[in-house]
VOBA-1610 file (N, C-alpha, C; in pm, whole numbers, padded with zeros to 5 digits, always signed):
BEGIN
Unk+03745+10952+12200Unk+03747+11027+12224Unk+03885+11091+12137Unk+03829+11250+12079Unk+03946+11303+12024Unk+04069+11358+12060Unk+04160+11392+12103Unk+04245+11477+12147Unk+04213+11641+12101Unk+04323+11691+12139Unk+04309+11846+12098Unk+04344+11869+11986Unk+04414+11772+11916Unk+04537+11772+11797Unk+04422+11765+11681Unk+04434+11854+11587Unk+04327+11837+11467Unk+04170+11896+11500Unk+04130+11934+11641Unk+03991+11894+11625Unk+03987+12050+11645Unk+03864+12091+11619Unk+03807+12225+11598Unk+03750+12244+11756Unk+03783+12331+11856Unk+03724+12370+11951Unk+03578+12403+11974Unk+03532+12450+11855Unk+03370+12445+11846Unk+03307+12352+11849Unk+03347+12211+11839Unk+03315+12092+11838Unk+03309+12012+11957Unk+03365+12100+12074Unk+03333+12000+12186Unk+03246+12014+12260Unk+03119+12066+12207Unk+02973+12034+12283Unk+02960+11893+12210Unk+03002+11857+12084Unk+02979+11697+12055Unk+02955+11590+12144Unk+03136+11660+12244Unk+03153+11536+12305Unk+03145+11558+12438Unk+03056+11673+12466Unk+03048+11677+12648Unk+02965+11547+12702Unk+02890+11440+12651Unk+02838+11369+12728Unk+02955+11275+12747Unk+03037+11237+12656Unk+03135+11151+12634Unk+03218+11231+12750Unk+03267+11308+12821Unk+03401+11379+12854Unk+03329+11333+13004Unk+03192+11363+13069Unk+03142+11334+13129Unk+03128+11205+13172Unk+03101+11125+13094Unk+03089+10958+13144Unk+03252+10925+13157Unk+03327+10980+13097Unk+03470+10945+13110Unk+03547+11040+13282Unk+03503+11116+13325Unk+03570+11164+13423Unk+03468+11108+13567Unk+03308+11073+13526Unk+03276+11010+13638Unk+03321+10831+13636Unk+03360+10801+13532Unk+03365+10647+13552Unk+03502+10621+13484Unk+03598+10689+13516Unk+03721+10697+13449Unk+03804+10557+13453Unk+03813+10473+13607Unk+03841+10346+13613Unk+03750+10244+13476Unk+03684+10255+13431Unk+03577+10178+13354Unk+03662+10179+13167Unk+03773+10296+13219Unk+03801+10306+13024Unk+03963+10275+13069Unk+04020+10234+12929Unk+04143+10277+12933Unk+04175+10350+12757Unk+04252+10400+12811Unk+04356+10481+12693Unk+04401+10439+12567Unk+04389+10402+12431Unk+04454+10370+12362Unk+04527+10521+12254Unk+04657+10525+12280Unk+04739+10634+12197Unk+04766+10603+12036Unk+04775+10694+12006Unk+04794+10704+11829Unk+04890+10603+11828Unk+04906+10550+11689Unk+05015+10480+11682Unk+05141+10591+11674Unk+05254+10516+11714Unk+05386+10603+11705Unk+05453+10615+11588Unk+05533+10717+11563Unk+05621+10713+11408Unk+05665+10591+11322Unk+05682+10496+11418Unk+05789+10369+11338Unk+05598+10325+11258Unk+05521+10282+11330Unk+05397+10276+11307Unk+05331+10304+11180Unk+05321+10477+11219Unk+05280+10517+11095Unk+05328+10528+10987Unk+05477+10535+10989Unk+05540+10507+10862Unk+05553+10405+10826Unk+05508+10247+10863Unk+05504+10159+10842Unk+05358+10111+10744Unk+05276+10223+10828Unk+05140+10234+10724Unk+05155+10259+10557Unk+05229+10396+10584Unk+05290+10445+10423Unk+05381+10310+10358Unk+05447+10263+10446Unk+05490+10156+10336Unk+05431+10076+10258Unk+05309+10041+10390Unk+05212+09893+10342Unk+05145+09944+10196Unk+05140+10074+10207Unk+04985+10110+10109Unk+05097+10117+10006Unk+05222+10204+10018Unk+05348+10211+09888Unk+05358+10090+09843Unk+05359+09957+09907Unk+05388+09879+09869Unk+05308+09780+09798Unk+05163+09812+09832Unk+05049+09755+09767Unk+05053+09808+09607Unk+05055+09912+09562Unk+05047+09977+09452Unk+05087+09908+09358Unk+05040+09915+09247Unk+05106+09799+09129Unk+05250+09866+09110Unk+05324+09769+09046Unk+05443+09757+09027Unk+05464+09886+08895Unk+05588+09958+08897Unk+05626+10047+08780Unk+05538+10119+08723Unk+05479+10180+08836Unk+05386+10292+08796Unk+05442+10413+08884Unk+05383+10530+08834Unk+05453+10652+08848Unk+05453+10664+09007Unk+05309+10655+09048Unk+05271+10721+09200Unk+05351+10601+09281Unk+05367+10500+09255Unk+05451+10443+09342Unk+05578+10407+09359Unk+05661+10493+09235Unk+05798+10514+09275Unk+05781+10695+09320Unk+05726+10744+09273Unk+05719+10880+09380Unk+05668+10855+09517Unk+05647+10776+09551Unk+05601+10736+09723Unk+05726+10640+09767Unk+05806+10595+09716Unk+05902+10503+09753Unk+06023+10630+09706Unk+06032+10708+09700Unk+06106+10799+09648Unk+06131+10915+09800Unk+05979+10983+09821Unk+05940+11060+09927Unk+05955+10993+10048Unk+05939+10853+10086Unk+05980+10766+10207Unk+06128+10780+10201Unk+06214+10774+10139Unk+06358+10754+10116Unk+06397+10928+10140Unk+06332+11028+10189Unk+06409+11142+10162Unk+06423+11181+10340Unk+06467+11296+10367Unk+06524+11339+10471Unk+06396+11350+10593Unk+06279+11389+10520Unk+06135+11413+10572Unk+06048+11321+10560Unk+06051+11208+10573Unk+05942+11141+10445Unk+05782+11155+10522Unk+05809+11223+10640Unk+05624+11208+10676Unk+05580+11344+10557Unk+05649+11434+10573Unk+05614+11546+10510Unk+05610+11507+10338Unk+05739+11479+10327Unk+05717+11439+10161Unk+05616+11339+10098Unk+05593+11264+10179Unk+05479+11133+10162Unk+05318+11237+10131Unk+05309+11316+10228Unk+05196+11393+10269Unk+05162+11484+10127Unk+05303+11509+10070Unk+05271+11629+09953Unk+05275+11565+09873Unk+05329+11426+09822Unk+05331+11353+09726Unk+05106+11290+09690Unk+05131+11250+09802Unk+04982+11212+09806Unk+04890+11303+09799Unk+04902+11395+09877Unk+04783+11523+09793Unk+04778+11579+09687Unk+04881+11512+09620Unk+04926+11608+09522Unk+04904+11467+09410Unk+04844+11346+09457Unk+04819+11239+09370Unk+04675+11228+09328Unk+04594+11299+09294Unk+04470+11244+09222Unk+04369+11171+09319Unk+04319+11062+09215Unk+04269+10986+09294Unk+04307+10881+09422Unk+04470+10845+09433Unk+04533+10799+09503Unk+04557+10842+09633Unk+04505+10979+09647Unk+04484+11084+09749Unk+04402+11001+09816Unk+04231+10931+09799Unk+04138+10916+09831Unk+04146+10762+09874Unk+04219+10651+09816Unk+04304+10529+09832Unk+04327+10560+09982Unk+04461+10605+09947Unk+04516+10626+10111Unk+04454+10650+10216Unk+04340+10748+10200Unk+04274+10802+10361Unk+04189+10627+10347Unk+04144+10574+10214Unk+04089+10481+10251Unk+04186+10342+10357Unk+04278+10331+10279Unk+04374+10243+10337Unk+04390+10301+10510Unk+04455+10418+10501Unk+04469+10462+10664Unk+04380+10416+10711Unk+04236+10498+10706Unk+04155+10422+10812Unk+04148+10280+10820Unk+04132+10173+10723Unk+04137+10078+10765Unk+04244+10017+10867Unk+04396+10074+10853Unk+04484+10041+10928Unk+04477+10074+11068Unk+04416+10204+11039Unk+04387+10235+11200Unk+04265+10152+11277Unk+04172+10124+11213Unk+04073+10034+11295Unk+04163+09922+11334Unk+04224+09821+11243Unk+04304+09669+11301Unk+04408+09742+11429Unk+04459+09869+11370Unk+04540+09888+11509Unk+04468+09906+11649Unk+04333+10002+11623Unk+04279+09976+11782Unk+04235+09840+11799Unk+04201+09803+11708Unk+04138+09642+11762Unk+04261+09559+11817Unk+04359+09556+11759Unk+04502+09475+11839Unk+04499+09527+11967Unk+04485+09689+11976Unk+04503+09738+12120Unk+04389+09712+12221Unk+04298+09700+12176Unk+04188+09635+12268Unk+04187+09511+12301Unk+04255+09405+12179Unk+04237+09286+12254Unk+04377+09230+12352Unk+04509+09358+12326Unk+04631+09355+12387Unk+04579+09380+12555Unk+04457+09500+12549Unk+04444+09509+12679Unk+04347+09400+12751Unk+04271+09349+12667Unk+04148+09249+12743Unk+04243+09176+12770Unk+04373+09090+12708Unk+04449+08954+12754Unk+04549+08998+12865Unk+04619+09141+12850Unk+04722+09160+12933Unk+04659+09240+13088Unk+04573+09366+13000Unk+04538+09436+13146Unk+04439+09487+13196Unk+04358+09359+13187Unk+04236+09332+13224Unk+04217+09322+13381Unk+04152+09350+13447Unk+04151+09331+13602Unk+04119+09179+13642
//
């Protein structure tokens, strides 16, 4: 279920059944927190590391990650990178899927009753 960050309140109706289910059977579910800043930074590093060497975009993103506000700088550069923007979204989506799978595995192994 999404949190309030980044979601339009008008879309809440789409989640009504899920919210009701969670409230009714809350003990049946575990919350998975979003990746922390260290993990999110690692996603950006991994994406950048996977780019072809000696390309302008790789150099630009490395520089962005080494600046004072790396998240803002990376976002700015990737948003203005043409086709690399979609590659980043695809990469980040795959990383998020892996992250959730890892968290579920952890919950099953260590937190299940």
